[in-house]
C-alpha positions as semicolon CSV with decimal commas, in nm:
position;residue;x (nm);y (nm);z (nm)
1;X;0,086;-1,304;0,656
2;X;-0,283;-1,318;0,571
3;X;-0,379;-1,162;0,905
4;X;-0,115;-0,891;0,854
5;X;-0,262;-0,801;0,513
6;X;-0,614;-0,787;0,660
7;X;-0,494;-0,559;0,940
8;X;-0,306;-0,334;0,694
9;X;-0,605;-0,314;0,460
10;X;-0,837;-0,223;0,747
11;X;-0,592;0,037;0,869
12;X;-0,560;0,192;0,521
13;X;-0,937;0,217;0,477
14;X;-0,975;0,384;0,814
15;X;-0,690;0,625;0,741
16;X;-0,829;0,719;0,399
17;X;-1,170;0,793;0,548
18;X;-1,012;1,023;0,807
19;X;-0,789;1,204;0,559
20;X;-1,038;1,278;0,285
21;X;-0,948;1,650;0,299
22;X;-0,576;1,598;0,249
23;X;-0,396;1,628;-0,081
24;X;-0,419;1,305;-0,284
25;X;-0,045;1,317;-0,359
26;X;0,041;1,299;0,011
27;X;-0,198;1,006;0,059
28;X;-0,051;0,825;-0,243
29;X;0,301;0,873;-0,110
30;X;0,201;0,739;0,228
31;X;0,038;0,430;0,075
32;X;0,341;0,370;-0,143
33;X;0,566;0,382;0,161
34;X;0,348;0,125;0,342
35;X;0,346;-0,105;0,041
36;X;0,723;-0,085;-0,002
37;X;0,811;-0,104;0,366
38;X;0,878;-0,479;0,371
39;X;1,098;-0,444;0,063
40;X;1,292;-0,152;0,210
41;X;1,347;-0,307;0,551
42;X;1,469;-0,622;0,388
43;X;1,719;-0,437;0,157
44;X;1,940;-0,218;0,382
45;X;2,257;-0,118;0,193
46;X;2,602;-0,179;0,335
47;X;2,791;-0,036;0,037
48;X;2,720;0,181;-0,266
49;X;2,858;0,193;-0,619
50;X;3,009;0,506;-0,781
51;X;2,833;0,691;-1,064
52;X;2,889;0,574;-1,419
53;X;2,966;0,731;-1,758
54;X;3,142;1,045;-1,625
55;X;3,189;1,296;-1,908
56;X;3,341;1,644;-1,938
57;X;3,197;1,837;-2,234
58;X;3,335;2,164;-2,375
59;X;3,055;2,372;-2,536
60;X;3,316;2,603;-2,691
61;X;3,246;2,904;-2,466
62;X;3,612;2,963;-2,370
63;X;3,583;2,848;-2,009
64;X;3,256;2,684;-1,906
65;X;3,253;2,303;-1,905
66;X;2,958;2,068;-1,861
67;X;3,007;1,765;-1,636
68;X;2,760;1,478;-1,686
69;X;2,724;1,136;-1,519
70;X;2,471;0,859;-1,459
71;X;2,338;0,709;-1,138
72;X;2,470;0,369;-1,026
73;X;2,262;0,086;-1,171
74;X;2,241;-0,073;-0,827
75;X;2,032;0,220;-0,699
76;X;1,765;0,223;-0,970
77;X;1,535;0,003;-0,761
78;X;1,600;0,190;-0,435
79;X;1,321;0,444;-0,471
80;X;1,333;0,575;-0,115
81;X;1,708;0,623;-0,105
82;X;1,839;0,979;-0,067
83;X;2,118;0,985;-0,327
84;X;2,367;1,270;-0,365
85;X;2,690;1,313;-0,554
86;X;3,010;1,480;-0,441
87;X;3,217;1,647;-0,714
88;X;3,578;1,756;-0,680
89;X;3,755;1,936;-0,965
90;X;4,057;2,157;-1,028
91;X;4,354;2,200;-1,260
92;X;4,593;1,908;-1,258
93;X;4,877;2,087;-1,074
94;X;4,646;2,259;-0,822
95;X;4,589;2,156;-0,461
96;X;4,294;2,391;-0,418
97;X;4,014;2,179;-0,560
98;X;3,652;2,293;-0,557
99;X;3,394;2,057;-0,403
100;X;3,022;2,048;-0,477
101;X;2,745;1,823;-0,343
102;X;2,436;1,790;-0,562
103;X;2,140;1,564;-0,632
104;X;2,151;1,644;-1,002
105;X;2,320;1,435;-1,271
106;X;2,505;1,731;-1,424
107;X;2,702;2,036;-1,320
108;X;2,850;2,337;-1,503
109;X;3,135;2,561;-1,394
110;X;3,402;2,787;-1,543
111;X;3,754;2,646;-1,566
112;X;4,105;2,764;-1,641
113;X;4,158;2,609;-1,984
114;X;4,529;2,692;-1,988
115;X;4,596;2,359;-1,815
116;X;4,452;2,012;-1,790
117;X;4,155;1,951;-1,558
118;X;4,084;1,658;-1,330
119;X;3,727;1,578;-1,223
120;X;3,635;1,327;-0,950
121;X;3,292;1,211;-0,834
122;X;3,149;0,971;-0,577
123;X;2,801;0,860;-0,463
124;X;2,664;0,942;-0,117
125;X;2,361;0,753;0,019
126;X;2,186;0,782;0,353
127;X;1,842;0,767;0,526
128;X;1,622;0,453;0,487
129;X;1,852;0,266;0,249
130;X;2,137;0,265;0,501
131;X;1,946;0,241;0,828
132;X;2,036;0,603;0,910
133;X;2,409;0,587;0,835
134;X;2,585;0,758;0,542
135;X;2,765;0,553;0,277
136;X;3,029;0,684;0,035
137;X;3,129;0,507;-0,283
138;X;3,477;0,496;-0,430
139;X;3,586;0,793;-0,640
140;X;3,593;0,778;-1,018
141;X;3,780;1,043;-1,213
142;X;3,815;1,194;-1,558
143;X;4,099;1,407;-1,697
144;X;4,010;1,671;-1,954
145;X;4,274;1,830;-2,175
146;X;4,189;2,150;-2,368
147;X;4,352;2,208;-2,704
148;X;4,703;2,332;-2,617
149;X;4,880;2,338;-2,952
150;X;5,186;2,556;-2,999
151;X;5,481;2,637;-2,776
152;X;5,389;2,775;-2,434
153;X;5,606;3,087;-2,489
154;X;5,420;3,178;-2,808
155;X;5,104;3,281;-2,622
156;X;5,040;3,642;-2,521
157;X;5,152;3,771;-2,182
158;X;5,063;4,055;-1,942
159;X;4,704;4,104;-2,054
160;X;4,554;4,409;-1,887
161;X;4,192;4,513;-1,929
162;X;4,053;4,841;-1,793
163;X;3,687;4,943;-1,803
164;X;3,685;5,321;-1,828
165;X;3,396;5,469;-1,630
166;X;3,174;5,176;-1,742
167;X;3,163;5,332;-2,089
168;X;3,419;5,123;-2,279
169;X;3,699;4,874;-2,216
170;X;4,050;4,847;-2,356
171;X;4,247;4,522;-2,332
172;X;4,619;4,536;-2,412
173;X;4,871;4,254;-2,427
174;X;5,234;4,185;-2,507
175;X;5,381;3,930;-2,744
176;X;5,492;3,600;-2,596
177;X;5,852;3,561;-2,484
178;X;5,945;3,350;-2,788
179;X;5,665;3,453;-3,023
180;X;5,752;3,446;-3,395
181;X;5,810;3,784;-3,558
182;X;5,524;3,736;-3,802
183;X;5,270;3,646;-3,532
184;X;4,935;3,821;-3,525
185;X;4,704;3,761;-3,232
186;X;4,325;3,744;-3,238
187;X;4,089;3,788;-2,944
188;X;3,760;3,601;-2,899
189;X;3,516;3,647;-2,613
190;X;3,191;3,509;-2,473
191;X;2,947;3,570;-2,188
192;X;2,610;3,422;-2,102
193;X;2,412;3,680;-2,300
194;X;2,580;3,580;-2,627
195;X;2,456;3,298;-2,845
196;X;2,803;3,228;-2,979
197;X;3,166;3,325;-2,936
198;X;3,250;3,666;-3,084
199;X;3,575;3,803;-3,225
200;X;3,704;4,150;-3,142
201;X;3,565;4,407;-3,385
202;X;3,803;4,693;-3,299
203;X;4,165;4,583;-3,270
204;X;4,425;4,821;-3,131
205;X;4,728;4,801;-3,357
206;X;5,098;4,881;-3,334
207;X;5,319;4,858;-3,642
208;X;5,049;4,664;-3,820
209;X;5,008;4,398;-3,548
210;X;4,718;4,351;-3,306
211;X;4,824;4,453;-2,954
212;X;4,482;4,505;-2,797
213;X;4,106;4,523;-2,837
214;X;3,861;4,808;-2,780
215;X;3,516;4,707;-2,652
216;X;3,219;4,942;-2,679
217;X;2,967;4,977;-2,397
218;X;2,715;4,737;-2,550
219;X;2,970;4,452;-2,527
220;X;3,024;4,490;-2,151
221;X;2,850;4,294;-1,878
222;X;2,882;4,316;-1,498
223;X;2,871;4,046;-1,231
224;X;2,910;3,766;-1,482
225;X;3,206;3,578;-1,623
226;X;3,357;3,748;-1,926
227;X;3,557;3,475;-2,102
228;X;3,844;3,563;-2,333
229;X;4,067;3,352;-2,555
230;X;4,362;3,505;-2,740
231;X;4,518;3,284;-3,005
232;X;4,703;3,372;-3,321
233;X;4,854;3,277;-3,650
234;X;5,212;3,246;-3,766
235;X;5,385;3,102;-4,070
236;X;5,624;2,910;-3,844
237;X;5,358;2,696;-3,675
238;X;5,065;2,692;-3,430
239;X;5,030;2,951;-3,152
240;X;4,939;2,850;-2,797
241;X;4,599;2,998;-2,696
242;X;4,567;3,194;-2,370
243;X;4,242;3,184;-2,173
244;X;4,116;3,442;-1,923
245;X;3,801;3,474;-1,710
246;X;3,728;3,834;-1,607
247;X;3,480;4,005;-1,377
248;X;3,441;4,346;-1,539
249;X;3,305;4,523;-1,228
250;X;3,650;4,460;-1,072
251;X;3,833;4,636;-1,359
252;X;3,662;4,975;-1,352
253;X;3,857;5,301;-1,361
254;X;3,620;5,594;-1,291
255;X;3,659;5,940;-1,435
256;X;3,800;6,205;-1,202
257;X;3,560;6,406;-0,982
258;X;3,466;6,742;-1,127
259;X;3,302;7,077;-1,040
260;X;3,532;7,108;-0,741
261;X;3,448;7,411;-0,529
262;X;3,677;7,537;-0,250
263;X;3,560;7,821;-0,023
264;X;3,685;7,968;0,305
265;X;3,518;8,144;0,596
266;X;3,658;8,419;0,819
267;X;3,701;8,179;1,113
268;X;3,964;7,964;0,939
269;X;3,727;7,693;0,801
270;X;3,762;7,569;0,443
271;X;3,472;7,395;0,267
272;X;3,530;7,147;-0,017
273;X;3,251;7,026;-0,246
274;X;3,253;6,826;-0,571
275;X;3,039;6,625;-0,814
276;X;3,073;6,247;-0,870
277;X;3,207;6,140;-1,209
278;X;2,938;6,140;-1,474
279;X;2,851;5,802;-1,625
280;X;2,698;5,466;-1,538
281;X;2,874;5,423;-1,202
282;X;2,624;5,481;-0,923
283;X;2,721;5,744;-0,667
284;X;2,685;5,505;-0,372
285;X;2,948;5,279;-0,530
286;X;3,222;5,543;-0,517
287;X;3,481;5,638;-0,261
288;X;3,718;5,932;-0,280
289;X;4,069;6,022;-0,176
290;X;4,137;6,386;-0,090
291;X;4,495;6,511;-0,091
292;X;4,570;6,852;0,054
293;X;4,867;7,059;0,163
294;X;4,927;7,375;0,362
295;X;5,206;7,612;0,257
296;X;5,497;7,400;0,136
297;X;5,422;7,097;0,355
298;X;5,389;6,739;0,225
299;X;5,057;6,616;0,091
300;X;4,814;6,465;0,343
301;X;4,530;6,225;0,256
302;X;4,172;6,153;0,363
303;X;3,954;5,872;0,224
304;X;3,576;5,925;0,218
305;X;3,297;5,679;0,136
306;X;3,018;5,821;-0,082
307;X;3,035;6,176;0,063
308;X;3,088;6,464;-0,179
309;X;3,172;6,731;0,079
310;X;3,445;6,781;0,335
311;X;3,535;7,052;0,587
312;X;3,883;7,156;0,699
313;X;3,893;7,327;1,039
314;X;4,146;7,568;1,194
315;X;4,331;7,649;0,875
316;X;4,594;7,917;0,943
317;X;4,498;8,259;0,808
318;X;4,679;8,368;0,493
319;X;4,818;8,014;0,437
320;X;4,826;7,877;0,083
321;X;4,592;7,574;0,080
322;X;4,587;7,327;-0,214
323;X;4,361;7,026;-0,274
324;X;4,297;6,756;-0,538
325;X;4,072;6,446;-0,557
326;X;4,041;6,105;-0,722
327;X;3,776;5,830;-0,713
328;X;3,749;5,450;-0,715
329;X;3,472;5,190;-0,688
330;X;3,426;5,093;-0,322
331;X;3,435;4,745;-0,173
332;X;3,055;4,720;-0,157
333;X;3,025;4,722;-0,536
334;X;3,345;4,544;-0,647
335;X;3,628;4,333;-0,512
336;X;3,890;4,546;-0,687
337;X;3,909;4,867;-0,883
338;X;4,146;5,119;-1,036
339;X;4,183;5,473;-0,901
340;X;4,086;5,751;-1,137
341;X;4,330;6,016;-1,248
342;X;4,374;6,309;-1,009
343;X;4,156;6,611;-1,059
344;X;4,335;6,940;-1,137
345;X;4,493;7,087;-0,822
346;X;4,308;7,387;-0,681
347;X;4,471;7,631;-0,440
348;X;4,309;7,888;-0,214
349;X;4,514;8,198;-0,122
350;X;4,257;8,481;-0,085
351;X;4,043;8,566;0,215
352;X;3,674;8,626;0,212
353;X;3,593;8,997;0,153
354;X;3,475;9,063;0,512
355;X;3,788;8,915;0,662
356;X;4,011;9,098;0,414
357;X;3,849;9,435;0,500
358;X;3,880;9,367;0,870
359;X;4,250;9,281;0,829
360;X;4,311;9,597;0,623
361;X;4,145;9,810;0,892
362;X;4,349;9,643;1,164
363;X;4,668;9,699;0,965
364;X;4,586;10,068;0,909
365;X;4,508;10,115;1,276
366;X;4,834;9,950;1,373
367;X;5,030;10,168;1,132
368;X;4,858;10,481;1,266
369;X;4,937;10,389;1,624
370;X;5,298;10,320;1,531
371;X;5,331;10,654;1,347
372;X;5,176;10,840;1,640
373;X;5,415;10,677;1,881
374;X;5,712;10,760;1,659
375;X;5,594;11,120;1,625
376;X;5,550;11,153;2,001
377;X;5,895;11,013;2,069
378;X;6,045;11,242;1,807
379;X;5,869;11,547;1,957
380;X;5,986;11,459;2,305
381;X;6,341;11,420;2,181
382;X;6,326;11,754;1,997
383;X;6,186;11,935;2,300
384;X;6,451;11,779;2,520
385;X;6,727;11,877;2,281
386;X;6,588;12,229;2,249
387;X;6,566;12,265;2,630
388;X;6,923;12,148;2,668
389;X;7,038;12,391;2,401
390;X;6,856;12,681;2,568
391;X;7,001;12,594;2,908
392;X;7,344;12,573;2,756
393;X;7,300;12,911;2,585
394;X;7,186;13,074;2,909
395;X;7,477;12,926;3,099
396;X;7,719;13,044;2,835
397;X;7,574;13,397;2,829
398;X;7,583;13,417;3,208
399;X;7,947;13,311;3,220
400;X;8,035;13,564;2,952
401;X;7,847;13,839;3,135
402;X;8,022;13,757;3,459
403;X;8,359;13,765;3,284
404;X;8,284;14,106;3,134
405;X;8,160;14,235;3,468
406;X;8,475;14,114;3,640
407;X;8,697;14,278;3,383
408;X;8,503;14,605;3,410
409;X;8,532;14,603;3,787
410;X;8,907;14,553;3,763
411;X;8,937;14,841;3,517
412;X;8,749;15,081;3,749
413;X;8,964;14,986;4,042
414;X;9,278;15,046;3,844
415;X;9,160;15,396;3,738
416;X;9,076;15,482;4,095
417;X;9,421;15,379;4,206
418;X;9,585;15,604;3,945
419;X;9,378;15,903;4,052
420;X;9,496;15,852;4,402
């Protein structure tokens, strides 16, 4: 052992002299590893204990929960061990649990507080402590129950929130199936930019009862959890709270497109152009649906991404052409969205001036040709009739003349016979 220490000391002095330009922290770490090597090699783990003191803490933010735990006491002296923790958590009746692996001693996530929550955790150790293998401890678990006072059918149902053109949001709800008649609901909300939970400032009322909440633009936040709790009061007893976690960018209903311009060319092409809805929604986040019809046919549809122009080719001349548009947030900016209302329907029935004049000239020319043809046919018929009449007259006069001549000849012969 003495010779080994002498050799190690000599080796360390030589190494330090050669590495004088290296960072002192790296050198210190290397020396610490050499000093602890006998201790590490002599203490290879074959099992590992689970974490201790697992806690689930509700900060009162209507969804987020803090999960805390402590490292196993048996690992406090294992300085070179790579220790991680595997978390598994979900609602009690769910089979789709979320799993997280971390080196930290805490974790925060947003939960569905309408039901109980089960949290499990285990220790994972590998590298030097385990001679390269990976050890897993047993699971420990904790069940967290939110405050669920009141009958389940007293809580609100069918909550629907719509963010109108990113300018304001309206949330509406219906009374619970068996809610007391005197119930009055209250909405509270929180997101990460708020220091504390806030109550709705602008309730929407019906017959004196709160049936919704109106949020102004300064209360809205995108791409972050928007946590809502709706509870209430009643003289008959407690009301079951209802919790919701919203992503507001997925609830946007844009305004309808406007400044729609429809023009036609003399070759049967129709050009459509419009402006994106005004407001905070960026133009590259929009897609459009165009509906159009020719004459009395059914509506046809085209969906366009970002473009604000479209061309219809080979439209039949003098055909009534109608079009309308609506908009929604595309899949690149949100997972879901509402379609806007339809724009007013615009119909195109007139030709461009040049085409109209050309058609008028062609129609006049056609009418003139038709009249000329009719006049020619009429003249030919009249001439033919007149020629027939003249021939008939001549034939009749000739026959009459011949008859008179015959009678005169007979009369002369008879006089001659008498004279004889």
